[in-house]
C-alpha positions in Angstrom: -28.0 -1.6 38.5 -25.1 0.0 40.2 -22.1 1.2 38.7 -19.2 2.3 40.8 -16.8 5.9 41.3 -13.7 3.3 40.3 -14.6 0.9 37.2 -13.2 1.5 33.8 -16.0 2.6 31.7 -16.5 0.3 28.8 -16.2 1.4 25.4 -16.8 -0.2 21.9 -14.6 -1.6 19.8 -14.4 0.2 16.9 -13.3 -0.7 12.9 -10.8 1.4 11.4 -11.9 2.9 8.4 -10.8 1.4 4.8 -9.1 3.3 2.4 -10.4 5.0 0.1 -8.6 3.1 -2.6 -9.6 0.5 -1.4 -12.7 0.9 -1.7 -12.8 1.5 -5.1 -11.5 -1.4 -5.7 -14.4 -3.2 -4.4 -11.5 -4.6 -1.2 -13.6 -3.5 1.8 -16.7 -5.6 -0.3 -17.2 -9.5 1.2 -16.5 -9.8 -3.0 -12.3 -8.2 -1.9 -12.8 -9.9 1.1 -13.7 -13.6 -0.6 -11.4 -13.2 -3.3 -8.6 -12.1 -0.8 -9.4 -14.4 0.9 -9.2 -17.1 -2.4 -6.0 -15.9 -3.8 -4.9 -19.7 -5.5 -9.1 -20.6 -6.9 -8.5 -17.1 -9.1 -6.0 -17.4 -10.1 -6.9 -21.1 -11.0 -10.4 -20.2 -12.8 -8.6 -17.0 -14.4 -6.1 -19.2 -15.7 -8.6 -22.0 -17.6 -10.1 -18.8 -18.8 -7.7 -17.6 -20.7 -6.6 -21.0 -22.1 -10.3 -21.6 -22.9 -9.6 -18.0 -25.0 -6.8 -19.2 -26.4 -8.3 -21.9 -27.9 -11.2 -20.8 -29.3 -9.2 -18.4 -30.7 -7.3 -20.6 -32.4 -9.8 -22.9 -33.7 -11.7 -19.4 -34.9 -8.8 -17.9 -37.1 -7.8 -21.6 -38.8 -11.6 -22.1 -39.4 -12.6 -18.9 -40.8 -8.4 -17.9 -42.4 -10.1 -16.6 -46.5 -12.1 -14.0 -46.8 -14.8 -16.5 -48.4 -15.6 -18.1 -45.1 -16.2 -15.4 -43.7 -18.4 -14.3 -45.4 -19.9 -17.5 -45.7 -20.6 -17.6 -41.5 
């Protein structure tokens, strides 16, 4: 194997460093990249979970509205 004197030396490409804020939020990880790539799915799931929490909390407050009902539980 020979190298000619005039050819440029090939250097591997380097990736820019991940900022500290992004590392703390987990955006440099596979999890963060997945969330970033599927924002719509994340928003839909978050909305569904919030809706379920609201329905369950409304049901609990109406079902156990008196102190006697809470004591019975």
